[in-house]
BALOBA-1460 file (C-alpha; in Angstrom, 3 decimals):
// residues 230
<rec num="1" residu="m" x="9.280" y="-46.303" z="26.298"/>
<rec num="2" residu="a" x="9.610" y="-46.209" z="22.558"/>
<rec num="3" residu="n" x="12.232" y="-43.612" z="22.656"/>
<rec num="4" residu="a" x="14.114" y="-45.779" z="25.147"/>
<rec num="5" residu="f" x="13.930" y="-48.948" z="23.130"/>
<rec num="6" residu="r" x="15.587" y="-47.278" z="20.037"/>
<rec num="7" residu="a" x="18.418" y="-46.266" z="22.298"/>
<rec num="8" residu="r" x="18.897" y="-49.522" z="23.229"/>
<rec num="9" residu="r" x="18.914" y="-50.519" z="19.587"/>
<rec num="10" residu="a" x="21.504" y="-48.829" z="18.791"/>
<rec num="11" residu="r" x="24.089" y="-50.219" z="21.480"/>
<rec num="12" residu="t" x="27.485" y="-51.623" z="20.317"/>
<rec num="13" residu="l" x="29.625" y="-53.939" z="22.666"/>
<rec num="14" residu="s" x="30.644" y="-52.482" z="25.730"/>
<rec num="15" residu="e" x="32.179" y="-54.128" z="29.043"/>
<rec num="16" residu="g" x="29.775" y="-56.683" z="30.499"/>
<rec num="17" residu="d" x="27.835" y="-57.488" z="27.407"/>
<rec num="18" residu="s" x="27.264" y="-60.899" z="25.981"/>
<rec num="19" residu="v" x="26.362" y="-62.089" z="22.812"/>
<rec num="20" residu="v" x="24.253" y="-65.647" z="21.548"/>
<rec num="21" residu="v" x="25.536" y="-66.466" z="18.339"/>
<rec num="22" residu="i" x="23.168" y="-68.670" z="16.453"/>
<rec num="23" residu="g" x="24.409" y="-70.600" z="13.796"/>
<rec num="24" residu="l" x="27.942" y="-71.554" z="13.616"/>
<rec num="25" residu="g" x="29.043" y="-72.021" z="9.913"/>
<rec num="26" residu="r" x="31.849" y="-70.473" z="8.709"/>
<rec num="27" residu="f" x="30.595" y="-66.777" z="9.098"/>
<rec num="28" residu="g" x="29.085" y="-67.528" z="12.643"/>
<rec num="29" residu="r" x="31.942" y="-69.590" z="13.924"/>
<rec num="30" residu="a" x="34.439" y="-66.959" z="12.920"/>
<rec num="31" residu="l" x="32.659" y="-64.062" z="14.299"/>
<rec num="32" residu="a" x="31.999" y="-66.033" z="17.564"/>
<rec num="33" residu="v" x="35.809" y="-67.037" z="17.854"/>
<rec num="34" residu="e" x="36.545" y="-63.342" z="17.021"/>
<rec num="35" residu="l" x="34.543" y="-62.062" z="19.862"/>
<rec num="36" residu="a" x="35.691" y="-65.010" z="22.045"/>
<rec num="37" residu="q" x="39.074" y="-63.986" z="21.663"/>
<rec num="38" residu="s" x="38.879" y="-60.753" z="22.580"/>
<rec num="39" residu="g" x="37.364" y="-60.995" z="25.857"/>
<rec num="40" residu="v" x="33.446" y="-61.174" z="25.143"/>
<rec num="41" residu="e" x="31.532" y="-63.690" z="26.806"/>
<rec num="42" residu="v" x="29.802" y="-65.499" z="23.527"/>
<rec num="43" residu="m" x="27.517" y="-68.480" z="23.587"/>
<rec num="44" residu="g" x="27.447" y="-70.425" z="20.453"/>
<rec num="45" residu="v" x="24.400" y="-72.803" z="19.386"/>
<rec num="46" residu="d" x="24.052" y="-75.016" z="16.246"/>
<rec num="47" residu="t" x="22.035" y="-77.975" z="15.475"/>
<rec num="48" residu="d" x="25.619" y="-79.890" z="14.401"/>
<rec num="49" residu="e" x="27.206" y="-81.823" z="17.293"/>
<rec num="50" residu="e" x="30.414" y="-82.102" z="15.379"/>
<rec num="51" residu="i" x="30.533" y="-77.992" z="15.381"/>
<rec num="52" residu="v" x="29.730" y="-77.966" z="18.805"/>
<rec num="53" residu="q" x="32.211" y="-80.411" z="19.993"/>
<rec num="54" residu="e" x="35.085" y="-78.607" z="17.938"/>
<rec num="55" residu="l" x="34.077" y="-75.142" z="19.625"/>
<rec num="56" residu="n" x="33.993" y="-76.671" z="22.873"/>
<rec num="57" residu="g" x="36.296" y="-74.862" z="25.334"/>
<rec num="58" residu="v" x="36.998" y="-71.990" z="22.529"/>
<rec num="59" residu="l" x="33.862" y="-70.176" z="23.449"/>
<rec num="60" residu="t" x="32.204" y="-69.272" z="26.807"/>
<rec num="61" residu="q" x="29.542" y="-71.642" z="26.134"/>
<rec num="62" residu="v" x="28.488" y="-73.896" z="23.148"/>
<rec num="63" residu="v" x="25.199" y="-76.042" z="22.904"/>
<rec num="64" residu="r" x="23.722" y="-78.103" z="20.790"/>
<rec num="65" residu="a" x="20.041" y="-77.189" z="19.971"/>
<rec num="66" residu="d" x="17.194" y="-76.408" z="17.654"/>
<rec num="67" residu="a" x="17.403" y="-72.211" z="18.090"/>
<rec num="68" residu="s" x="14.091" y="-71.989" z="15.620"/>
<rec num="69" residu="r" x="11.964" y="-73.201" z="18.659"/>
<rec num="70" residu="e" x="10.538" y="-70.787" z="21.568"/>
<rec num="71" residu="e" x="11.065" y="-73.298" z="24.343"/>
<rec num="72" residu="v" x="14.581" y="-73.841" z="23.185"/>
<rec num="73" residu="l" x="15.329" y="-70.159" z="23.747"/>
<rec num="74" residu="h" x="14.009" y="-69.791" z="27.188"/>
<rec num="75" residu="q" x="15.722" y="-73.047" z="28.310"/>
<rec num="76" residu="l" x="19.113" y="-71.209" z="27.214"/>
<rec num="77" residu="g" x="18.076" y="-68.064" z="28.498"/>
<rec num="78" residu="v" x="18.951" y="-65.953" z="25.489"/>
<rec num="79" residu="a" x="16.429" y="-63.376" z="26.820"/>
<rec num="80" residu="e" x="19.777" y="-62.245" z="29.200"/>
<rec num="81" residu="f" x="21.841" y="-61.952" z="26.423"/>
<rec num="82" residu="t" x="22.141" y="-58.015" z="25.506"/>
<rec num="83" residu="h" x="22.880" y="-59.028" z="21.906"/>
<rec num="84" residu="a" x="22.399" y="-61.842" z="19.398"/>
<rec num="85" residu="v" x="23.671" y="-62.636" z="15.909"/>
<rec num="86" residu="v" x="21.383" y="-65.124" z="14.003"/>
<rec num="87" residu="a" x="24.301" y="-66.705" z="11.622"/>
<rec num="88" residu="i" x="22.104" y="-69.171" z="10.206"/>
<rec num="89" residu="g" x="22.814" y="-69.609" z="6.490"/>
<rec num="90" residu="s" x="20.702" y="-72.086" z="4.054"/>
<rec num="91" residu="n" x="17.835" y="-72.381" z="6.284"/>
<rec num="92" residu="i" x="15.582" y="-69.279" z="5.843"/>
<rec num="93" residu="e" x="13.012" y="-70.584" z="7.454"/>
<rec num="94" residu="a" x="15.056" y="-70.866" z="10.801"/>
<rec num="95" residu="s" x="16.813" y="-67.725" z="10.054"/>
<rec num="96" residu="i" x="13.201" y="-66.156" z="9.824"/>
<rec num="97" residu="l" x="11.686" y="-67.813" z="12.888"/>
<rec num="98" residu="t" x="14.634" y="-67.568" z="15.260"/>
<rec num="99" residu="s" x="14.771" y="-63.985" z="14.519"/>
<rec num="100" residu="s" x="11.354" y="-63.560" z="15.419"/>
<rec num="101" residu="w" x="11.403" y="-64.851" z="18.650"/>
<rec num="102" residu="l" x="14.683" y="-63.067" z="19.511"/>
<rec num="103" residu="l" x="12.298" y="-59.677" z="18.711"/>
<rec num="104" residu="r" x="9.773" y="-60.925" z="21.153"/>
<rec num="105" residu="f" x="12.474" y="-61.335" z="23.966"/>
<rec num="106" residu="e" x="13.377" y="-57.389" z="23.309"/>
<rec num="107" residu="i" x="17.050" y="-58.439" z="23.160"/>
<rec num="108" residu="p" x="18.573" y="-54.795" z="22.573"/>
<rec num="109" residu="a" x="20.566" y="-55.591" z="19.678"/>
<rec num="110" residu="i" x="19.933" y="-58.246" z="17.108"/>
<rec num="111" residu="w" x="22.028" y="-58.786" z="14.077"/>
<rec num="112" residu="a" x="21.087" y="-61.040" z="11.047"/>
<rec num="113" residu="k" x="22.829" y="-62.886" z="8.469"/>
<rec num="114" residu="a" x="20.682" y="-62.565" z="5.170"/>
<rec num="115" residu="i" x="21.604" y="-64.712" z="1.770"/>
<rec num="116" residu="s" x="19.649" y="-62.797" z="-0.637"/>
<rec num="117" residu="e" x="18.072" y="-59.651" z="-0.901"/>
<rec num="118" residu="p" x="14.452" y="-61.022" z="-0.316"/>
<rec num="119" residu="h" x="15.689" y="-62.713" z="2.749"/>
<rec num="120" residu="g" x="17.005" y="-59.496" z="4.023"/>
<rec num="121" residu="q" x="13.752" y="-57.594" z="3.294"/>
<rec num="122" residu="i" x="11.823" y="-60.371" z="5.356"/>
<rec num="123" residu="l" x="14.237" y="-59.519" z="8.078"/>
<rec num="124" residu="k" x="14.021" y="-55.995" z="7.970"/>
<rec num="125" residu="q" x="9.875" y="-55.981" z="8.034"/>
<rec num="126" residu="l" x="10.205" y="-58.251" z="11.183"/>
<rec num="127" residu="g" x="12.153" y="-55.209" z="12.607"/>
<rec num="128" residu="v" x="15.512" y="-57.262" z="13.066"/>
<rec num="129" residu="h" x="17.861" y="-53.973" z="14.027"/>
<rec num="130" residu="h" x="21.132" y="-55.229" z="11.645"/>
<rec num="131" residu="v" x="20.801" y="-57.280" z="8.387"/>
<rec num="132" residu="v" x="24.208" y="-57.654" z="6.934"/>
<rec num="133" residu="y" x="25.057" y="-59.751" z="3.758"/>
<rec num="134" residu="p" x="28.360" y="-61.345" z="4.565"/>
<rec num="135" residu="e" x="28.709" y="-63.081" z="0.673"/>
<rec num="136" residu="a" x="27.454" y="-60.144" z="-1.209"/>
<rec num="137" residu="d" x="29.471" y="-57.459" z="0.849"/>
<rec num="138" residu="m" x="32.841" y="-59.106" z="0.863"/>
<rec num="139" residu="g" x="32.524" y="-59.894" z="-2.952"/>
<rec num="140" residu="r" x="32.288" y="-56.522" z="-3.751"/>
<rec num="141" residu="r" x="35.225" y="-55.446" z="-1.163"/>
<rec num="142" residu="v" x="37.165" y="-57.599" z="-3.130"/>
<rec num="143" residu="a" x="36.068" y="-56.438" z="-6.302"/>
<rec num="144" residu="h" x="37.455" y="-52.928" z="-5.301"/>
<rec num="145" residu="l" x="40.342" y="-53.885" z="-4.267"/>
<rec num="146" residu="l" x="41.070" y="-56.042" z="-7.499"/>
<rec num="147" residu="r" x="40.687" y="-52.721" z="-9.543"/>
<rec num="148" residu="g" x="44.392" y="-51.690" z="-7.801"/>
<rec num="149" residu="s" x="43.445" y="-48.125" z="-6.969"/>
<rec num="150" residu="i" x="41.626" y="-48.670" z="-3.541"/>
<rec num="151" residu="a" x="43.746" y="-49.442" z="-0.778"/>
<rec num="152" residu="d" x="40.776" y="-50.665" z="1.082"/>
<rec num="153" residu="y" x="36.689" y="-50.242" z="0.769"/>
<rec num="154" residu="q" x="34.231" y="-50.857" z="3.739"/>
<rec num="155" residu="e" x="30.280" y="-50.457" z="3.800"/>
<rec num="156" residu="i" x="29.534" y="-48.736" z="6.981"/>
<rec num="157" residu="g" x="25.906" y="-49.146" z="6.959"/>
<rec num="158" residu="g" x="22.753" y="-46.521" z="6.298"/>
<rec num="159" residu="g" x="23.911" y="-46.832" z="2.296"/>
<rec num="160" residu="f" x="27.836" y="-45.317" z="3.161"/>
<rec num="161" residu="a" x="31.018" y="-46.598" z="2.469"/>
<rec num="162" residu="m" x="34.553" y="-45.726" z="3.539"/>
<rec num="163" residu="v" x="37.167" y="-45.602" z="0.711"/>
<rec num="164" residu="t" x="40.881" y="-45.600" z="1.510"/>
<rec num="165" residu="a" x="43.001" y="-44.647" z="-1.900"/>
<rec num="166" residu="a" x="45.449" y="-42.311" z="-3.379"/>
<rec num="167" residu="p" x="44.058" y="-38.393" z="-3.882"/>
<rec num="168" residu="t" x="42.715" y="-38.321" z="-7.644"/>
<rec num="169" residu="p" x="45.115" y="-36.354" z="-9.679"/>
<rec num="170" residu="s" x="42.721" y="-33.492" z="-9.792"/>
<rec num="171" residu="m" x="43.105" y="-32.967" z="-6.020"/>
<rec num="172" residu="v" x="46.988" y="-33.098" z="-5.692"/>
<rec num="173" residu="g" x="48.634" y="-29.616" z="-4.943"/>
<rec num="174" residu="r" x="44.944" y="-27.974" z="-4.061"/>
<rec num="175" residu="s" x="43.540" y="-27.607" z="-0.588"/>
<rec num="176" residu="l" x="40.179" y="-29.316" z="-0.177"/>
<rec num="177" residu="e" x="38.434" y="-25.844" z="0.359"/>
<rec num="178" residu="e" x="39.919" y="-24.952" z="-2.753"/>
<rec num="179" residu="i" x="38.645" y="-27.628" z="-4.389"/>
<rec num="180" residu="g" x="35.085" y="-27.541" z="-2.876"/>
<rec num="181" residu="f" x="35.233" y="-31.219" z="-2.425"/>
<rec num="182" residu="r" x="32.468" y="-31.845" z="-0.067"/>
<rec num="183" residu="k" x="30.219" y="-29.378" z="-2.502"/>
<rec num="184" residu="k" x="31.143" y="-31.008" z="-5.655"/>
<rec num="185" residu="y" x="31.285" y="-34.298" z="-5.060"/>
<rec num="186" residu="n" x="29.088" y="-35.221" z="-1.939"/>
<rec num="187" residu="l" x="31.800" y="-36.778" z="-0.131"/>
<rec num="188" residu="n" x="34.107" y="-36.024" z="2.731"/>
<rec num="189" residu="v" x="37.927" y="-36.457" z="3.130"/>
<rec num="190" residu="v" x="38.189" y="-37.307" z="6.617"/>
<rec num="191" residu="a" x="41.765" y="-38.260" z="7.368"/>
<rec num="192" residu="v" x="45.161" y="-38.417" z="5.322"/>
<rec num="193" residu="r" x="48.183" y="-39.679" z="5.980"/>
<rec num="194" residu="r" x="52.035" y="-38.782" z="4.641"/>
<rec num="195" residu="p" x="54.491" y="-41.810" z="3.261"/>
<rec num="196" residu="e" x="56.008" y="-43.154" z="6.662"/>
<rec num="197" residu="g" x="53.501" y="-41.349" z="8.782"/>
<rec num="198" residu="e" x="50.291" y="-41.274" z="10.729"/>
<rec num="199" residu="w" x="46.858" y="-40.729" z="9.856"/>
<rec num="200" residu="e" x="45.669" y="-37.102" z="10.492"/>
<rec num="201" residu="h" x="42.447" y="-35.459" z="10.169"/>
<rec num="202" residu="a" x="41.524" y="-33.984" z="7.164"/>
<rec num="203" residu="t" x="40.304" y="-30.159" z="7.503"/>
<rec num="204" residu="g" x="39.740" y="-27.475" z="4.512"/>
<rec num="205" residu="e" x="43.211" y="-26.786" z="4.375"/>
<rec num="206" residu="t" x="44.630" y="-30.011" z="3.880"/>
<rec num="207" residu="v" x="46.800" y="-30.247" z="0.766"/>
<rec num="208" residu="p" x="46.799" y="-33.732" z="-0.698"/>
<rec num="209" residu="r" x="50.096" y="-35.186" z="-2.198"/>
<rec num="210" residu="w" x="50.791" y="-37.877" z="-4.923"/>
<rec num="211" residu="d" x="52.024" y="-40.233" z="-2.335"/>
<rec num="212" residu="d" x="49.432" y="-39.383" z="0.321"/>
<rec num="213" residu="q" x="46.597" y="-41.851" z="1.202"/>
<rec num="214" residu="i" x="43.481" y="-40.790" z="2.233"/>
<rec num="215" residu="i" x="40.081" y="-41.749" z="3.891"/>
<rec num="216" residu="v" x="36.813" y="-40.787" z="1.667"/>
<rec num="217" residu="m" x="33.488" y="-41.594" z="3.017"/>
<rec num="218" residu="g" x="30.075" y="-40.540" z="1.599"/>
<rec num="219" residu="p" x="27.167" y="-42.478" z="-0.151"/>
<rec num="220" residu="k" x="28.145" y="-45.794" z="-1.727"/>
<rec num="221" residu="e" x="27.254" y="-45.395" z="-5.106"/>
<rec num="222" residu="i" x="29.707" y="-42.184" z="-4.994"/>
<rec num="223" residu="a" x="32.140" y="-43.587" z="-2.881"/>
<rec num="224" residu="e" x="32.659" y="-46.260" z="-5.315"/>
<rec num="225" residu="s" x="33.036" y="-44.337" z="-8.346"/>
<rec num="226" residu="f" x="35.757" y="-41.939" z="-6.327"/>
<rec num="227" residu="i" x="38.720" y="-43.706" z="-8.126"/>
<rec num="228" residu="d" x="37.264" y="-42.645" z="-11.643"/>
<rec num="229" residu="m" x="36.992" y="-38.912" z="-10.666"/>
<rec num="230" residu="a" x="40.059" y="-36.948" z="-11.951"/>
């Protein structure tokens, strides 16, 4: 049973899945609308009547309710959903209470927004499957982009990040095998794109050129410092 539950926890969205998004502030609303527009069944829940009215007809269903109460969640039938997102922002108590009820309902995949490290730690200790820090993550991403040498930066979870950038000068004209890139830097070059070309899988024989773009993946702290390597 434990192994089966862990397997369910790792689920991503597939056809026929449904999502309940609790808290329809900027983050929750954007997430819910994006999912709905991609064809996913989405129920949104918020205590603000104005927000509920605005999203009526946009989401599959939108309800004004206090989702921190167990009886309300039962009435809404949230236990039937395959995924749940707790996007409650400023009310940490409501976020924690709602997350704890969802865990008791054994929803296969629960995501929760954290507004601080202590908030996130509590959610993780409760057993929430995925804890996200939207404001902090976006702030870091924009900071990397503003540095100018990175085309894209994305944290992918588990302490790893993926960086799209130009090759460093020391990489140009040498194969990845010759450089010993993975062993030297504890990073993987997973793809390369020539000018005007498509992304291609990188191998040990790949020789980066100065006008290429590459995707590098590895531990976040090392990936973040990639552009400083020479």
